[in-house]
PDB file of N, CA, C and O in Angstrom:
ATOM      1  N   MET A   1      -8.504  23.335 -65.087  1.00  0.00           N
ATOM      2  CA  MET A   1      -8.311  23.125 -63.776  1.00  0.00           C
ATOM      3  C   MET A   1      -8.272  21.737 -63.639  1.00  0.00           C
ATOM      4  O   MET A   1      -9.058  20.925 -64.127  1.00  0.00           O
ATOM      5  N   LEU A   2      -7.349  21.540 -62.973  1.00  0.00           N
ATOM      6  CA  LEU A   2      -7.079  19.964 -62.683  1.00  0.00           C
ATOM      7  C   LEU A   2      -8.502  19.455 -61.471  1.00  0.00           C
ATOM      8  O   LEU A   2      -9.165  20.240 -60.794  1.00  0.00           O
ATOM      9  N   PRO A   3      -8.638  17.985 -61.512  1.00  0.00           N
ATOM     10  CA  PRO A   3      -9.658  17.953 -60.182  1.00  0.00           C
ATOM     11  C   PRO A   3      -9.153  17.891 -59.035  1.00  0.00           C
ATOM     12  O   PRO A   3      -9.776  18.195 -58.018  1.00  0.00           O
ATOM     13  N   ARG A   4      -7.841  17.449 -59.052  1.00  0.00           N
ATOM     14  CA  ARG A   4      -7.437  17.952 -57.575  1.00  0.00           C
ATOM     15  C   ARG A   4      -7.287  19.196 -57.468  1.00  0.00           C
ATOM     16  O   ARG A   4      -7.198  19.633 -56.321  1.00  0.00           O
ATOM     17  N   ASP A   5      -7.233  19.890 -58.297  1.00  0.00           N
ATOM     18  CA  ASP A   5      -7.264  21.524 -57.829  1.00  0.00           C
ATOM     19  C   ASP A   5      -8.695  21.909 -57.595  1.00  0.00           C
ATOM     20  O   ASP A   5      -8.814  22.829 -56.787  1.00  0.00           O
ATOM     21  N   ARG A   6      -9.585  21.533 -57.995  1.00  0.00           N
ATOM     22  CA  ARG A   6     -11.214  21.639 -57.498  1.00  0.00           C
ATOM     23  C   ARG A   6     -11.372  21.042 -56.244  1.00  0.00           C
ATOM     24  O   ARG A   6     -11.359  21.813 -55.285  1.00  0.00           O
ATOM     25  N   ARG A   7     -11.511  19.893 -56.034  1.00  0.00           N
ATOM     26  CA  ARG A   7     -11.292  19.160 -54.523  1.00  0.00           C
ATOM     27  C   ARG A   7     -10.458  20.031 -53.694  1.00  0.00           C
ATOM     28  O   ARG A   7     -11.131  20.546 -52.802  1.00  0.00           O
ATOM     29  N   TYR A   8      -9.375  20.333 -53.681  1.00  0.00           N
ATOM     30  CA  TYR A   8      -8.743  21.129 -52.855  1.00  0.00           C
ATOM     31  C   TYR A   8      -9.486  22.650 -52.414  1.00  0.00           C
ATOM     32  O   TYR A   8      -9.633  23.134 -51.292  1.00  0.00           O
ATOM     33  N   ILE A   9      -9.839  23.123 -53.609  1.00  0.00           N
ATOM     34  CA  ILE A   9     -10.529  24.300 -53.344  1.00  0.00           C
ATOM     35  C   ILE A   9     -11.593  24.429 -52.550  1.00  0.00           C
ATOM     36  O   ILE A   9     -11.886  25.265 -51.695  1.00  0.00           O
ATOM     37  N   THR A  10     -12.437  22.922 -53.194  1.00  0.00           N
ATOM     38  CA  THR A  10     -13.690  22.860 -52.175  1.00  0.00           C
ATOM     39  C   THR A  10     -13.709  22.809 -50.827  1.00  0.00           C
ATOM     40  O   THR A  10     -14.567  23.223 -50.047  1.00  0.00           O
ATOM     41  N   ALA A  11     -12.394  22.108 -50.570  1.00  0.00           N
ATOM     42  CA  ALA A  11     -11.681  21.587 -49.092  1.00  0.00           C
ATOM     43  C   ALA A  11     -11.353  23.082 -48.390  1.00  0.00           C
ATOM     44  O   ALA A  11     -11.677  23.254 -47.215  1.00  0.00           O
ATOM     45  N   VAL A  12     -10.820  23.955 -49.010  1.00  0.00           N
ATOM     46  CA  VAL A  12     -10.334  25.083 -48.504  1.00  0.00           C
ATOM     47  C   VAL A  12     -12.073  25.976 -48.137  1.00  0.00           C
ATOM     48  O   VAL A  12     -12.330  26.395 -47.009  1.00  0.00           O
ATOM     49  N   ALA A  13     -12.637  26.052 -48.816  1.00  0.00           N
ATOM     50  CA  ALA A  13     -14.091  26.500 -48.586  1.00  0.00           C
ATOM     51  C   ALA A  13     -14.768  26.274 -47.464  1.00  0.00           C
ATOM     52  O   ALA A  13     -15.464  27.028 -46.784  1.00  0.00           O
ATOM     53  N   HIS A  14     -14.371  24.685 -47.298  1.00  0.00           N
ATOM     54  CA  HIS A  14     -15.529  23.821 -46.357  1.00  0.00           C
ATOM     55  C   HIS A  14     -14.503  24.273 -44.836  1.00  0.00           C
ATOM     56  O   HIS A  14     -15.102  24.679 -43.840  1.00  0.00           O
ATOM     57  N   PHE A  15     -13.586  24.197 -44.828  1.00  0.00           N
ATOM     58  CA  PHE A  15     -12.846  24.571 -43.943  1.00  0.00           C
ATOM     59  C   PHE A  15     -12.977  26.132 -43.155  1.00  0.00           C
ATOM     60  O   PHE A  15     -13.252  26.432 -41.994  1.00  0.00           O
ATOM     61  N   ASN A  16     -12.643  26.950 -44.367  1.00  0.00           N
ATOM     62  CA  ASN A  16     -12.879  28.428 -43.931  1.00  0.00           C
ATOM     63  C   ASN A  16     -14.369  28.548 -43.605  1.00  0.00           C
ATOM     64  O   ASN A  16     -14.607  29.702 -43.250  1.00  0.00           O
ATOM     65  N   GLU A  17     -15.410  27.805 -43.599  1.00  0.00           N
ATOM     66  CA  GLU A  17     -17.044  27.974 -43.339  1.00  0.00           C
ATOM     67  C   GLU A  17     -17.025  27.139 -42.129  1.00  0.00           C
ATOM     68  O   GLU A  17     -18.142  26.859 -41.695  1.00  0.00           O
ATOM     69  N   GLY A  18     -15.892  26.621 -41.408  1.00  0.00           N
ATOM     70  CA  GLY A  18     -15.845  25.750 -40.211  1.00  0.00           C
ATOM     71  C   GLY A  18     -16.779  24.358 -40.308  1.00  0.00           C
ATOM     72  O   GLY A  18     -17.439  23.845 -39.404  1.00  0.00           O
ATOM     73  N   ASP A  19     -16.649  23.997 -41.439  1.00  0.00           N
ATOM     74  CA  ASP A  19     -17.131  22.295 -41.590  1.00  0.00           C
ATOM     75  C   ASP A  19     -16.258  21.393 -42.015  1.00  0.00           C
ATOM     76  O   ASP A  19     -16.097  20.996 -43.169  1.00  0.00           O
ATOM     77  N   TYR A  20     -15.561  21.006 -40.812  1.00  0.00           N
ATOM     78  CA  TYR A  20     -14.136  20.609 -40.810  1.00  0.00           C
ATOM     79  C   TYR A  20     -14.269  18.859 -41.213  1.00  0.00           C
ATOM     80  O   TYR A  20     -13.288  18.214 -41.581  1.00  0.00           O
ATOM     81  N   LEU A  21     -15.565  18.300 -41.075  1.00  0.00           N
ATOM     82  CA  LEU A  21     -15.356  16.995 -41.864  1.00  0.00           C
ATOM     83  C   LEU A  21     -16.000  17.027 -43.340  1.00  0.00           C
ATOM     84  O   LEU A  21     -15.991  15.909 -43.857  1.00  0.00           O
ATOM     85  N   SER A  22     -16.349  17.666 -43.844  1.00  0.00           N
ATOM     86  CA  SER A  22     -16.509  18.249 -45.271  1.00  0.00           C
ATOM     87  C   SER A  22     -15.180  18.700 -45.478  1.00  0.00           C
ATOM     88  O   SER A  22     -14.791  17.879 -46.308  1.00  0.00           O
ATOM     89  N   ALA A  23     -14.439  19.297 -45.314  1.00  0.00           N
ATOM     90  CA  ALA A  23     -13.022  19.506 -45.505  1.00  0.00           C
ATOM     91  C   ALA A  23     -12.048  18.518 -45.466  1.00  0.00           C
ATOM     92  O   ALA A  23     -11.061  18.423 -46.195  1.00  0.00           O
ATOM     93  N   LYS A  24     -12.414  17.759 -44.523  1.00  0.00           N
ATOM     94  CA  LYS A  24     -11.274  16.413 -44.457  1.00  0.00           C
ATOM     95  C   LYS A  24     -11.857  15.361 -45.256  1.00  0.00           C
ATOM     96  O   LYS A  24     -11.334  14.248 -45.207  1.00  0.00           O
ATOM     97  N   GLU A  25     -12.970  15.578 -46.058  1.00  0.00           N
ATOM     98  CA  GLU A  25     -13.349  14.560 -47.171  1.00  0.00           C
ATOM     99  C   GLU A  25     -12.791  15.018 -48.441  1.00  0.00           C
ATOM    100  O   GLU A  25     -12.095  14.338 -49.195  1.00  0.00           O
ATOM    101  N   ALA A  26     -13.166  16.265 -48.618  1.00  0.00           N
ATOM    102  CA  ALA A  26     -12.714  16.990 -49.948  1.00  0.00           C
ATOM    103  C   ALA A  26     -11.061  17.049 -50.118  1.00  0.00           C
ATOM    104  O   ALA A  26     -10.561  16.868 -51.228  1.00  0.00           O
ATOM    105  N   ALA A  27     -10.288  17.301 -49.007  1.00  0.00           N
ATOM    106  CA  ALA A  27      -9.028  16.922 -48.838  1.00  0.00           C
ATOM    107  C   ALA A  27      -8.627  15.508 -49.181  1.00  0.00           C
ATOM    108  O   ALA A  27      -7.890  15.318 -50.149  1.00  0.00           O
ATOM    109  N   THR A  28      -9.023  14.604 -48.519  1.00  0.00           N
ATOM    110  CA  THR A  28      -8.944  13.386 -48.734  1.00  0.00           C
ATOM    111  C   THR A  28      -8.955  12.913 -50.564  1.00  0.00           C
ATOM    112  O   THR A  28      -8.076  12.272 -51.138  1.00  0.00           O
ATOM    113  N   ASP A  29     -10.066  13.394 -51.089  1.00  0.00           N
ATOM    114  CA  ASP A  29     -10.470  13.321 -52.116  1.00  0.00           C
ATOM    115  C   ASP A  29      -9.467  13.869 -53.262  1.00  0.00           C
ATOM    116  O   ASP A  29      -9.369  13.341 -54.369  1.00  0.00           O
ATOM    117  N   ALA A  30      -8.824  14.868 -52.889  1.00  0.00           N
ATOM    118  CA  ALA A  30      -8.048  15.679 -53.604  1.00  0.00           C
ATOM    119  C   ALA A  30      -6.828  14.521 -53.516  1.00  0.00           C
ATOM    120  O   ALA A  30      -6.379  14.012 -54.543  1.00  0.00           O
ATOM    121  N   LEU A  31      -6.410  14.212 -52.359  1.00  0.00           N
ATOM    122  CA  LEU A  31      -5.135  13.134 -52.060  1.00  0.00           C
ATOM    123  C   LEU A  31      -5.254  12.002 -52.931  1.00  0.00           C
ATOM    124  O   LEU A  31      -4.280  11.445 -53.436  1.00  0.00           O
ATOM    125  N   ARG A  32      -6.890  11.535 -53.174  1.00  0.00           N
ATOM    126  CA  ARG A  32      -6.753  10.326 -54.088  1.00  0.00           C
ATOM    127  C   ARG A  32      -6.222  10.451 -55.358  1.00  0.00           C
ATOM    128  O   ARG A  32      -5.578   9.513 -55.829  1.00  0.00           O
ATOM    129  N   HIS A  33      -6.466  11.887 -56.233  1.00  0.00           N
ATOM    130  CA  HIS A  33      -6.169  12.149 -57.073  1.00  0.00           C
ATOM    131  C   HIS A  33      -4.760  12.429 -57.631  1.00  0.00           C
ATOM    132  O   HIS A  33      -4.421  12.291 -58.807  1.00  0.00           O
ATOM    133  N   ASP A  34      -3.914  12.888 -56.499  1.00  0.00           N
ATOM    134  CA  ASP A  34      -2.479  13.606 -56.479  1.00  0.00           C
ATOM    135  C   ASP A  34      -1.813  13.010 -54.990  1.00  0.00           C
ATOM    136  O   ASP A  34      -2.142  13.644 -53.987  1.00  0.00           O
ATOM    137  N   ARG A  35      -1.202  12.220 -54.864  1.00  0.00           N
ATOM    138  CA  ARG A  35      -1.011  11.696 -53.410  1.00  0.00           C
ATOM    139  C   ARG A  35       0.111  12.606 -52.854  1.00  0.00           C
ATOM    140  O   ARG A  35       0.587  12.658 -51.719  1.00  0.00           O
ATOM    141  N   GLU A  36       0.462  13.462 -54.215  1.00  0.00           N
ATOM    142  CA  GLU A  36       2.093  14.150 -53.676  1.00  0.00           C
ATOM    143  C   GLU A  36       1.589  15.752 -52.994  1.00  0.00           C
ATOM    144  O   GLU A  36       2.352  16.636 -52.603  1.00  0.00           O
ATOM    145  N   CYS A  37       0.168  15.778 -53.002  1.00  0.00           N
ATOM    146  CA  CYS A  37      -0.280  17.589 -52.888  1.00  0.00           C
ATOM    147  C   CYS A  37      -0.234  17.875 -51.268  1.00  0.00           C
ATOM    148  O   CYS A  37      -0.989  17.510 -50.366  1.00  0.00           O
ATOM    149  N   ARG A  38       0.671  18.483 -51.267  1.00  0.00           N
ATOM    150  CA  ARG A  38       1.314  18.618 -49.919  1.00  0.00           C
ATOM    151  C   ARG A  38       0.136  19.691 -49.002  1.00  0.00           C
ATOM    152  O   ARG A  38      -0.052  19.773 -47.788  1.00  0.00           O
ATOM    153  N   GLN A  39      -0.536  20.445 -50.185  1.00  0.00           N
ATOM    154  CA  GLN A  39      -1.472  21.421 -49.469  1.00  0.00           C
ATOM    155  C   GLN A  39      -2.380  20.898 -49.123  1.00  0.00           C
ATOM    156  O   GLN A  39      -2.952  21.383 -48.147  1.00  0.00           O
ATOM    157  N   ALA A  40      -2.908  19.733 -49.720  1.00  0.00           N
ATOM    158  CA  ALA A  40      -4.220  18.976 -49.393  1.00  0.00           C
ATOM    159  C   ALA A  40      -3.878  18.325 -48.193  1.00  0.00           C
ATOM    160  O   ALA A  40      -4.755  18.301 -47.329  1.00  0.00           O
ATOM    161  N   GLU A  41      -2.692  17.742 -47.925  1.00  0.00           N
ATOM    162  CA  GLU A  41      -2.060  17.188 -46.785  1.00  0.00           C
ATOM    163  C   GLU A  41      -2.216  17.641 -45.474  1.00  0.00           C
ATOM    164  O   GLU A  41      -2.628  17.019 -44.495  1.00  0.00           O
ATOM    165  N   ALA A  42      -1.778  18.987 -45.582  1.00  0.00           N
ATOM    166  CA  ALA A  42      -1.835  19.546 -44.340  1.00  0.00           C
ATOM    167  C   ALA A  42      -3.116  20.266 -44.249  1.00  0.00           C
ATOM    168  O   ALA A  42      -3.216  20.791 -43.140  1.00  0.00           O
ATOM    169  N   LEU A  43      -4.269  20.512 -45.111  1.00  0.00           N
ATOM    170  CA  LEU A  43      -5.497  20.938 -45.001  1.00  0.00           C
ATOM    171  C   LEU A  43      -6.045  19.772 -44.418  1.00  0.00           C
ATOM    172  O   LEU A  43      -6.964  20.022 -43.639  1.00  0.00           O
ATOM    173  N   LYS A  44      -5.806  18.754 -44.534  1.00  0.00           N
ATOM    174  CA  LYS A  44      -6.469  17.342 -44.103  1.00  0.00           C
ATOM    175  C   LYS A  44      -6.038  17.029 -42.559  1.00  0.00           C
ATOM    176  O   LYS A  44      -6.772  16.478 -41.739  1.00  0.00           O
ATOM    177  N   THR A  45      -4.879  17.428 -42.352  1.00  0.00           N
ATOM    178  CA  THR A  45      -4.367  17.062 -40.940  1.00  0.00           C
ATOM    179  C   THR A  45      -4.727  18.612 -40.414  1.00  0.00           C
ATOM    180  O   THR A  45      -4.426  18.654 -39.221  1.00  0.00           O
ATOM    181  N   ALA A  46      -5.114  19.552 -40.739  1.00  0.00           N
ATOM    182  CA  ALA A  46      -5.553  20.546 -39.873  1.00  0.00           C
ATOM    183  C   ALA A  46      -7.025  20.352 -39.728  1.00  0.00           C
ATOM    184  O   ALA A  46      -7.409  20.823 -38.658  1.00  0.00           O
ATOM    185  N   ALA A  47      -7.999  19.808 -40.453  1.00  0.00           N
ATOM    186  CA  ALA A  47      -9.154  19.654 -40.233  1.00  0.00           C
ATOM    187  C   ALA A  47      -9.334  18.484 -39.301  1.00  0.00           C
ATOM    188  O   ALA A  47     -10.382  18.537 -38.657  1.00  0.00           O
ATOM    189  N   GLU A  48      -8.425  17.251 -39.032  1.00  0.00           N
ATOM    190  CA  GLU A  48      -8.426  16.334 -38.579  1.00  0.00           C
ATOM    191  C   GLU A  48      -8.257  16.876 -36.898  1.00  0.00           C
ATOM    192  O   GLU A  48      -8.956  16.498 -35.957  1.00  0.00           O
ATOM    193  N   GLU A  49      -7.238  17.761 -36.852  1.00  0.00           N
ATOM    194  CA  GLU A  49      -6.951  18.531 -35.621  1.00  0.00           C
ATOM    195  C   GLU A  49      -8.064  19.515 -35.007  1.00  0.00           C
ATOM    196  O   GLU A  49      -8.105  19.697 -33.791  1.00  0.00           O
ATOM    197  N   LYS A  50      -9.154  20.275 -36.064  1.00  0.00           N
ATOM    198  CA  LYS A  50     -10.267  20.799 -35.593  1.00  0.00           C
ATOM    199  C   LYS A  50     -11.134  20.138 -35.172  1.00  0.00           C
ATOM    200  O   LYS A  50     -11.892  20.514 -34.277  1.00  0.00           O
ATOM    201  N   ILE A  51     -11.206  18.570 -35.971  1.00  0.00           N
ATOM    202  CA  ILE A  51     -12.836  17.668 -35.386  1.00  0.00           C
ATOM    203  C   ILE A  51     -12.391  17.045 -33.970  1.00  0.00           C
ATOM    204  O   ILE A  51     -13.241  16.776 -33.122  1.00  0.00           O
ATOM    205  N   ALA A  52     -10.813  16.798 -33.725  1.00  0.00           N
ATOM    206  CA  ALA A  52     -10.381  16.340 -32.676  1.00  0.00           C
ATOM    207  C   ALA A  52     -10.797  17.236 -31.349  1.00  0.00           C
ATOM    208  O   ALA A  52     -11.524  16.928 -30.404  1.00  0.00           O
ATOM    209  N   ARG A  53     -10.007  18.567 -31.647  1.00  0.00           N
ATOM    210  CA  ARG A  53     -10.737  19.656 -30.605  1.00  0.00           C
ATOM    211  C   ARG A  53     -11.965  19.852 -30.296  1.00  0.00           C
ATOM    212  O   ARG A  53     -12.447  20.081 -29.187  1.00  0.00           O
ATOM    213  N   ASP A  54     -12.572  19.738 -31.512  1.00  0.00           N
ATOM    214  CA  ASP A  54     -13.980  20.066 -30.963  1.00  0.00           C
ATOM    215  C   ASP A  54     -14.695  19.108 -30.539  1.00  0.00           C
ATOM    216  O   ASP A  54     -15.714  19.355 -29.893  1.00  0.00           O
ATOM    217  N   GLY A  55     -14.263  17.663 -30.848  1.00  0.00           N
ATOM    218  CA  GLY A  55     -14.818  16.477 -30.126  1.00  0.00           C
ATOM    219  C   GLY A  55     -14.436  16.740 -28.685  1.00  0.00           C
ATOM    220  O   GLY A  55     -15.256  16.478 -27.805  1.00  0.00           O
ATOM    221  N   VAL A  56     -13.277  17.227 -28.388  1.00  0.00           N
ATOM    222  CA  VAL A  56     -12.664  17.160 -26.714  1.00  0.00           C
ATOM    223  C   VAL A  56     -13.850  18.192 -26.046  1.00  0.00           C
ATOM    224  O   VAL A  56     -14.477  17.915 -25.023  1.00  0.00           O
ATOM    225  N   ILE A  57     -14.018  19.415 -26.827  1.00  0.00           N
ATOM    226  CA  ILE A  57     -14.431  20.549 -26.225  1.00  0.00           C
ATOM    227  C   ILE A  57     -16.190  19.961 -25.963  1.00  0.00           C
ATOM    228  O   ILE A  57     -16.819  20.205 -24.934  1.00  0.00           O
ATOM    229  N   GLY A  58     -16.629  19.325 -26.907  1.00  0.00           N
ATOM    230  CA  GLY A  58     -17.692  18.551 -27.004  1.00  0.00           C
ATOM    231  C   GLY A  58     -18.271  17.661 -25.722  1.00  0.00           C
ATOM    232  O   GLY A  58     -19.204  17.866 -24.946  1.00  0.00           O
ATOM    233  N   VAL A  59     -17.428  16.722 -25.829  1.00  0.00           N
ATOM    234  CA  VAL A  59     -17.503  15.913 -24.643  1.00  0.00           C
ATOM    235  C   VAL A  59     -17.240  16.930 -23.257  1.00  0.00           C
ATOM    236  O   VAL A  59     -17.982  16.549 -22.352  1.00  0.00           O
ATOM    237  N   GLY A  60     -16.617  17.801 -22.953  1.00  0.00           N
ATOM    238  CA  GLY A  60     -16.542  18.694 -21.716  1.00  0.00           C
ATOM    239  C   GLY A  60     -17.834  19.318 -21.218  1.00  0.00           C
ATOM    240  O   GLY A  60     -18.282  19.356 -20.072  1.00  0.00           O
ATOM    241  N   ALA A  61     -18.320  19.793 -22.339  1.00  0.00           N
ATOM    242  CA  ALA A  61     -19.612  20.498 -22.320  1.00  0.00           C
ATOM    243  C   ALA A  61     -20.822  19.616 -22.000  1.00  0.00           C
ATOM    244  O   ALA A  61     -21.814  20.024 -21.395  1.00  0.00           O
ATOM    245  N   VAL A  62     -20.673  18.533 -22.399  1.00  0.00           N
ATOM    246  CA  VAL A  62     -21.617  17.116 -22.467  1.00  0.00           C
ATOM    247  C   VAL A  62     -21.459  17.194 -20.621  1.00  0.00           C
ATOM    248  O   VAL A  62     -22.299  17.685 -19.868  1.00  0.00           O
ATOM    249  N   SER A  63     -20.460  16.713 -20.313  1.00  0.00           N
ATOM    250  CA  SER A  63     -19.747  16.773 -18.915  1.00  0.00           C
ATOM    251  C   SER A  63     -20.561  17.560 -17.663  1.00  0.00           C
ATOM    252  O   SER A  63     -21.004  17.143 -16.593  1.00  0.00           O
ATOM    253  N   VAL A  64     -20.552  18.961 -18.327  1.00  0.00           N
ATOM    254  CA  VAL A  64     -20.765  20.037 -17.375  1.00  0.00           C
ATOM    255  C   VAL A  64     -22.046  20.050 -17.552  1.00  0.00           C
ATOM    256  O   VAL A  64     -22.794  20.401 -16.638  1.00  0.00           O
ATOM    257  N   GLY A  65     -22.440  19.724 -18.584  1.00  0.00           N
ATOM    258  CA  GLY A  65     -24.203  19.761 -18.400  1.00  0.00           C
ATOM    259  C   GLY A  65     -24.625  18.598 -17.633  1.00  0.00           C
ATOM    260  O   GLY A  65     -25.591  18.709 -16.878  1.00  0.00           O
ATOM    261  N   ALA A  66     -23.992  17.476 -17.750  1.00  0.00           N
ATOM    262  CA  ALA A  66     -24.770  16.512 -16.726  1.00  0.00           C
ATOM    263  C   ALA A  66     -24.441  16.974 -15.233  1.00  0.00           C
ATOM    264  O   ALA A  66     -25.263  17.006 -14.316  1.00  0.00           O
ATOM    265  N   ALA A  67     -23.283  17.276 -15.163  1.00  0.00           N
ATOM    266  CA  ALA A  67     -23.059  17.618 -13.457  1.00  0.00           C
ATOM    267  C   ALA A  67     -23.972  18.724 -13.022  1.00  0.00           C
ATOM    268  O   ALA A  67     -24.276  18.690 -11.829  1.00  0.00           O
ATOM    269  N   VAL A  68     -24.534  19.813 -13.826  1.00  0.00           N
ATOM    270  CA  VAL A  68     -25.642  20.401 -13.543  1.00  0.00           C
ATOM    271  C   VAL A  68     -26.692  20.074 -13.355  1.00  0.00           C
ATOM    272  O   VAL A  68     -27.279  20.568 -12.392  1.00  0.00           O
ATOM    273  N   ILE A  69     -27.388  19.068 -14.229  1.00  0.00           N
ATOM    274  CA  ILE A  69     -28.403  18.778 -14.145  1.00  0.00           C
ATOM    275  C   ILE A  69     -28.409  17.693 -12.989  1.00  0.00           C
ATOM    276  O   ILE A  69     -29.326  17.681 -12.167  1.00  0.00           O
ATOM    277  N   GLY A  70     -27.590  16.978 -12.954  1.00  0.00           N
ATOM    278  CA  GLY A  70     -27.373  16.095 -11.381  1.00  0.00           C
ATOM    279  C   GLY A  70     -27.645  16.938 -10.328  1.00  0.00           C
ATOM    280  O   GLY A  70     -28.474  16.740  -9.440  1.00  0.00           O
ATOM    281  N   GLY A  71     -26.788  18.055 -10.481  1.00  0.00           N
ATOM    282  CA  GLY A  71     -26.896  18.965  -9.037  1.00  0.00           C
ATOM    283  C   GLY A  71     -28.121  19.213  -8.732  1.00  0.00           C
ATOM    284  O   GLY A  71     -28.519  19.015  -7.585  1.00  0.00           O
ATOM    285  N   LEU A  72     -29.121  19.802  -9.933  1.00  0.00           N
ATOM    286  CA  LEU A  72     -30.333  20.109  -9.583  1.00  0.00           C
ATOM    287  C   LEU A  72     -31.227  19.412  -9.012  1.00  0.00           C
ATOM    288  O   LEU A  72     -31.977  19.616  -8.057  1.00  0.00           O
ATOM    289  N   ILE A  73     -31.023  18.382  -9.861  1.00  0.00           N
ATOM    290  CA  ILE A  73     -31.829  17.015  -9.620  1.00  0.00           C
ATOM    291  C   ILE A  73     -31.631  16.659  -7.786  1.00  0.00           C
ATOM    292  O   ILE A  73     -32.592  16.614  -7.018  1.00  0.00           O
ATOM    293  N   GLY A  74     -30.375  16.468  -7.426  1.00  0.00           N
ATOM    294  CA  GLY A  74     -29.861  16.470  -5.751  1.00  0.00           C
ATOM    295  C   GLY A  74     -30.208  17.626  -5.164  1.00  0.00           C
ATOM    296  O   GLY A  74     -29.695  17.558  -4.047  1.00  0.00           O
ATOM    297  N   ALA A  75     -30.729  18.563  -5.251  1.00  0.00           N
ATOM    298  CA  ALA A  75     -30.931  20.040  -4.817  1.00  0.00           C
ATOM    299  C   ALA A  75     -32.573  19.610  -4.524  1.00  0.00           C
ATOM    300  O   ALA A  75     -33.163  19.583  -3.444  1.00  0.00           O
ATOM    301  N   LEU A  76     -33.044  19.309  -5.803  1.00  0.00           N
ATOM    302  CA  LEU A  76     -34.783  19.234  -5.681  1.00  0.00           C
ATOM    303  C   LEU A  76     -35.153  18.046  -4.905  1.00  0.00           C
ATOM    304  O   LEU A  76     -36.246  17.999  -4.342  1.00  0.00           O
ATOM    305  N   ALA A  77     -34.175  16.934  -4.832  1.00  0.00           N
ATOM    306  CA  ALA A  77     -34.427  15.890  -4.087  1.00  0.00           C
ATOM    307  C   ALA A  77     -34.411  16.284  -2.565  1.00  0.00           C
ATOM    308  O   ALA A  77     -35.239  15.953  -1.716  1.00  0.00           O
ATOM    309  N   SER A  78     -33.516  16.904  -2.437  1.00  0.00           N
ATOM    310  CA  SER A  78     -33.388  17.057  -0.771  1.00  0.00           C
ATOM    311  C   SER A  78     -33.917  18.168  -0.260  1.00  0.00           C
ATOM    312  O   SER A  78     -34.096  18.253   0.955  1.00  0.00           O
ATOM    313  N   SER A  79     -34.241  19.170  -1.101  1.00  0.00           N
ATOM    314  CA  SER A  79     -35.498  20.310  -0.483  1.00  0.00           C
ATOM    315  C   SER A  79     -36.785  19.281  -0.331  1.00  0.00           C
ATOM    316  O   SER A  79     -37.511  19.488   0.641  1.00  0.00           O
ATOM    317  N   SER A  80     -37.134  18.152  -1.245  1.00  0.00           N
ATOM    318  CA  SER A  80     -38.814  17.845  -1.246  1.00  0.00           C
ATOM    319  C   SER A  80     -38.667  17.212  -0.194  1.00  0.00           C
ATOM    320  O   SER A  80     -39.693  17.331   0.475  1.00  0.00           O
ATOM    321  N   SER A  81     -37.475  16.230   0.599  1.00  0.00           N
ATOM    322  CA  SER A  81     -37.453  15.388   1.572  1.00  0.00           C
ATOM    323  C   SER A  81     -37.492  16.241   2.757  1.00  0.00           C
ATOM    324  O   SER A  81     -38.172  15.866   3.712  1.00  0.00           O
ATOM    325  N   ARG A  82     -36.855  17.331   2.815  1.00  0.00           N
ATOM    326  CA  ARG A  82     -37.088  18.268   3.961  1.00  0.00           C
ATOM    327  C   ARG A  82     -38.387  18.788   4.306  1.00  0.00           C
ATOM    328  O   ARG A  82     -38.728  19.076   5.453  1.00  0.00           O
ATOM    329  N   ARG A  83     -39.052  18.891   3.343  1.00  0.00           N
ATOM    330  CA  ARG A  83     -40.354  19.487   3.290  1.00  0.00           C
ATOM    331  C   ARG A  83     -41.104  18.609   4.353  1.00  0.00           C
ATOM    332  O   ARG A  83     -41.559  19.193   5.336  1.00  0.00           O
ATOM    333  N   ARG A  84     -41.310  16.903   4.203  1.00  0.00           N
ATOM    334  CA  ARG A  84     -42.207  16.096   4.686  1.00  0.00           C
ATOM    335  C   ARG A  84     -41.793  15.703   6.380  1.00  0.00           C
ATOM    336  O   ARG A  84     -42.514  14.948   7.033  1.00  0.00           O
TER     337      ARG A  84
END
């Protein structure tokens, strides 16, 4: 088995497990051994898209969480000022 093939198979395994960062690194490593490997290039692109999408979802989740916490703090602050 060629080193490129081992690295590509490793990249596929990482991708299937949802470890997109490791999949991208392994695909990049496979491309270092063979720049013409279309499968590794496609897998690297797919991993980059998943990483970008997960990043956008993560930023959205953090924003929602911050808004909820801000709302709770505001509600608590206004209810404590009413009691005085």
